[in-house]
N, C-alpha and C positions, 0 to 999 in steps of 0.2 A: 422650391418644389412646386410643380404645377397643381392647379386646383383638382384636376382629375386624379393625379397620383395621391394627393392628400385625402380625397374622398374615398379612394379605395382603401387606404390605411384606416380611415375612420370606420368604414364598413367592417373591416377585419376586426377592429377593436370592439365594436358594438356587438357583432355577431359572436365574437369570442366570449363576451360577457354572457350571452345566452347559452353557449356551449358549457361554460363554467357552471352555470346554474343547473344544467342537466346533470353534469358530473357530480355536483354537490348533492343533488337530490338522491342519486344512487348510493352515495356514501354515508349520508346522515341516518341516524337511527329514526325509526318511525315516529317516536314521541317528539322529535324536533320539528316535525312537519304537522303538528296539531293545528286545530282551527284557531286557537289563541295566538300561536306563533304566526300563522298566516295573516291574522288581523294586524299584528304589530308591523310585519314586513310591508303590508299593503299601505298602512298609514305613513310609514317612512318613505316608501316609494312614491306615494302621492305627493308628499312634500317636495322631494327631489324632482319629480316630474313637473310639478307646477313651476318650480324655479327654472328648470331647463327649458320649458315651453316659453316662459317670459323672455329668457335670454335669447333663444332662437328667434322669437318674434322681433325683438329689439335689434338684433344683428341683421336680420333680413331688411328691416325698415331702414337701418342706417346704411347698409350696403346699397340699397336701391336709391337712397337719397344721394349718395356719392356718385353713383352712375348717372343719375338724372342731372345733377349739378354740373359734372364735367362734360356731359353731352351738350348741355345748354351753353356752356362756355365755348365749346368748339363751334357751335352754331353762331354764337355772338361774334367770335373771331372771324368766321366766314363773312358775316354781314358787314363787319367793320372794314374788312379788306375791300369788299365790293363798293362800299360807300367812299372809301379813300380813292379808289381808282376812278370812280365817277366824278369826284371832286377835281381830281387832276385833269380829267378829260375836259371838264368845263373851263379849266384855267386857260387852255390853249395848246397849240402844238409844241410849245417850249417844254412841256412835261413828258414828251414821248420817251426820252432816255430814262426818266424815273419810272414811267409806267412799264417799260420793258424790263427794267431792273427788278421791279416788285414781283413780276411773274416768276423770276428765278428764286426770289426770296421766299415766295409762298411754298414752293416745292421743298426747299430746304427746311422751312419752318415746320411743315408737316412731318418730315423725316425726324426732326429733332424732338418734336412733341411726343410722337409715338415711341421713340427710342428712350427718352428720359422717363416716361411714365409706364414703360413696359416692365417685364419681369425682372430686368436687371437694374431697376431704378435706384436700388440702394447704392449702386456704384456711380451714380450721376454726380458730376462735379457741380460746384456752386454756379448758379445761373449767371451767364455773361452774354451780352449781345454779340452776335457774330459779325464778321467783317462786312458781309453783304447788306445786313440790316443797317449798319452804321453808314455805309456808302449811300444807301437809299435815303436815309435821313439827311445826309449832307446835300444830296441833290435837291431836296425840297428847300433847305435853308439857302441854297445858292440862287434860287429863283429871284428875279428882279421884277416885282409887280409894276405895271405901267399905269394902273388906274385903281380906283377904290374897289371895284369888283374883284380884280385879281388879288389885291391885298386881303380881302375877306376870304377868298378861296384858299389862299396860302395859309391863313390862320386856321381855317377849318381843317385843312390837310394835316397841319401840325397837331391839332387837337385829336384828330382821328388816329394819328400815329401814337400819341400818348395813351389813348384808350386801348389801342392794340397792345401796347407794352404792359398795361395794367392787367388785361385779360390773360396775356401770356404768362405773367408772373404768378397769377392765381393758379393757372394750370400747373406750373412748376412747383409751387408751394404745396399744392394738394396732392401731388403725385406720390406714389409709393406707400399709400395707406393700406396696411394689411392687418389682419387679426393677430395680436400678440400670441406667440406660441404657448406661453403658460396658460393664457385664457382658453385657448383651444384645447389644451390637454385636460384642464378641469372640466370643460363642457363635455368632452368625449368620455371622460371617466364617469360623469353623471349618467350619460346614456348607457354606458356599459353596466352600471349598477342597476339601472331600471330594467334592462333586458335580462340580467341575471335573476332578478326577482320574479320576472314573468315566467321563466322556464323552471324556476325552483319548485313551484307548486303546480305546474302543468303536466299533463300526461305526455310521456315520451313516445310520440307517434309522428308519422310523416306529415300530417296536417299541421301539427304544432310547429315542427321545424320549418315547414314551407312558409307558414304565416310569419314566424319570427324572422325568416330571411327577407321577406317582403318589407316588414317593418324596419329592419336594419338598413335595407337599401333606401327606403324613404328618408330615414334619418341622415344617412350619408349624402343623399341627394340635396338635402337642405344645406349641408355644409358646403357642398359643391356650388350651389347657387350663391351662397354668401361670398365665397372666395372669388367666383367669376364676376359678380357685380362690384366687388371691391377693387378690381383691376380692369377698368373700362378700356384700356388701350392694348390689351392682349387677351388671348384666349378665344373661346367660341362665341362670346357675346361682345367682342371688340367693337368699339365705335368705328364706323367707316371713315377713312380719311379722304375718300373720293370727292365729296362735296367741297371740301377745303381746297384740294388740289386743282379742281376744275372750276373754281369760283370765278376766275377771270378768263375771258376769251382773248385770243391773240389781238394785239393792237393792229387795227386796220390802217394801212399807210395811204 
């Protein structure tokens, strides 16, 4: 389910809690709405509200950390590819087949990263290097250095490829992290209880309902933000793949 759809459901549940509070206020005898009862409900709501606020803050911080980490890994991947191509260019014209091959690998790599870490990441198979990547690696291994400088550049290229592989594996391993559904259900139930307590002792007028609607929308927007940040490779806040795809210019002949 998309973050937008989930946030709409959250809004319905939270605002439904407020509507239930209004319904309950109209049904309860007046002595059940006394000042003493109001104090007890406020104390309990304050406890739940504090817990919910802490959880929301931690979730937003965690989701933002996930987004920033994977965005940094994509930037690192882009930089490593540029460094690798530059190393091969310094080696000499013998690396032109490999440099042409890496340009096709980069596009396929971007497609695979965004597909594996997208909304259907749960269906992703265990990570395996594709044929094009293996062919590129074999091209580097087949180079025959003629001097110490070329031997050093070949070693640097191999190290760069290994660094690329490590960064790629990190992206694969960290993909598909979402909020567990039971956790989200508990959090939304806390919010619904809080809103029910708000409307239980409030006057039933247009201003109260409008205010509760805005507050419920704000709560559901926080859930939307968490879900969007938790999935950096899909949705409205998706990390752009353009810098990676266009990291390398065509090889000049």
